[in-house]
N, C-alpha and C positions, 0 to 999 in steps of 0.2 A: 504494499500500499504506499502511496506517495505521501510525502510530508505536507502540512498545510503551509501555505504561503500567506503573507499579509499584503493585501492590496489596498493602497491609500490613494483614492481619487482626488483628495483635496477636500471634498465635502462628505465622504463616507470612507469608513475602514471596514474590510470584510476580510474573513479568512476564506480561502478557496483551497480546493483539492483538485488536482488535474488527473485525467485519465492517460493511458499509454500513449495516445495521440497528441497530448498537450493541451486538449480542450477542457474547459471547466466541467467537473463532474458534479461538485456540490459547493455551495456558497452559504457562509454564515455570517450574520453582522456581529462585529466585535462586541459591541456593548451588551447584546442578548446573550452572547457566549460567556462573557465575564460575570454577568449578574446571575446566570443559571449556575455557574460553578460555586457562587457564594451561598446559594440555597440549599446545597446539599453537603453532607459531611463525606470525606473521602474515605472509600473502601479499598480502592486500588490505586496504584501510582501508574501514570501515564509516561510513555518515553518522550523525550524531547521532540517538539513539533507534531505530536499526536495528542494534543490536549482533549480533542473531542472524542477520543476513543477510551478515556479512563477518567480518573479524578487526580486532583492535586492536593497533596497534603498541605495545610496551611503552614506557613512559616512562623 
């Protein structure tokens, strides 16, 4: 699975994941992604660049 990239358009920031052809496979708004992480306690630790595939333990 490919890592997430941060796309900054100047007015919007999104995490995107690309398929094998380099086209966008999925896209998530950064603000929604970060706020969703805060609402849940971490059960599993995710690898770097794959934050949407697991949880992050709070520092």
